[in-house]
N, C-alpha and C positions, 0 to 999 in steps of 0.2 A: 504494500500500500504506500509505503514511503517513497518508492521509486516513481509511482504515478504522481504523487504530490509534487515531487521534485521536478518531474518532467513538465507538469502543468505550470509551475512557477517559472521555469526557464522559458517556456513558450510565452507566458504572460509578460515577462521581462522583455523578450524580443519584440513583442507587439508594441510595448511602450516605447522602445527605442525607435522603431519604425515611425511611430506617430511623431516623436520628437524631431526626427529628421525630415518630416513632411512627406513621407512615403506612405502609400496605402498599406494598411495592415489587414490580416485575414479577418480580424474582428470587424473592421469597418466594412469590408466587402460582405460579410455575413449580414450585418445590419442593413446595408443597402439592398441586398437581395430580399431580405425579409420585408422591407418597406415596399418594394415593387410587388411582391406577392400579395400584400394586403391593401394596396392603395385603392382599389375599386370595390371595397366591401363595406357593407353597412351592418350595424348591429340593430336588431329589431326586438323590442320588448313588448310582450303581451302579458299583463299581470305579473306573475313571478317567473314567467318563462322568457327565454330569449333565444335568438338564433343569429348567426352571422351568415349573410347572404351576399352574392354578387349584386352590385347596385342595379344592373339592368333587370335582374329578376324581380327585385322589390318594386321598381317602377312599372314593370309589366303587370304584376299582380295588383298593384294599386290603380291600374288603368290610367296611368300617366302616359300621354303620348310622347314618345321619343322617336325622332325622325329615323325612319327605316330600320329600326333596331331588329324587328322580327326578320326582315329580309336579309340584313347583314349577318345575323347570327344563325339564320335558318332555324328559328325556334318560335313557337307560338305561345300565347298566354296559357292555353290549355295544357301544353306540354310541361311548362314550368310548374303549373299548379299540380299536375299529376305526379311530378317528381317528389313532391312533399306530402301528398295526400293519396287517397285511394279513388278519388272521383274527379269530376271536372267542375270548374267554378260555376257553370250554368246550372248544375243540379242543386247547388246550395243557395244561390241568390234568389 
């Protein structure tokens, strides 16, 4: 276990040296990648429940018109709804 701790501390020290020199560190690259992966997502709360969804799906389910979104993504509101439920939105409205 001590060897793993030592290896991590050496890695962490190297990352700090890279940052001090103005060079990109693997930690910065990881954070940048994580930001890109999560940038178009919304968190939706309903009572005590929540879910994290791609923003286009939230807009489609809320019937907000987004220019050509269905055509560009080749997906319909009913398909998005069916992904999270067992029916279509027309049956419940």
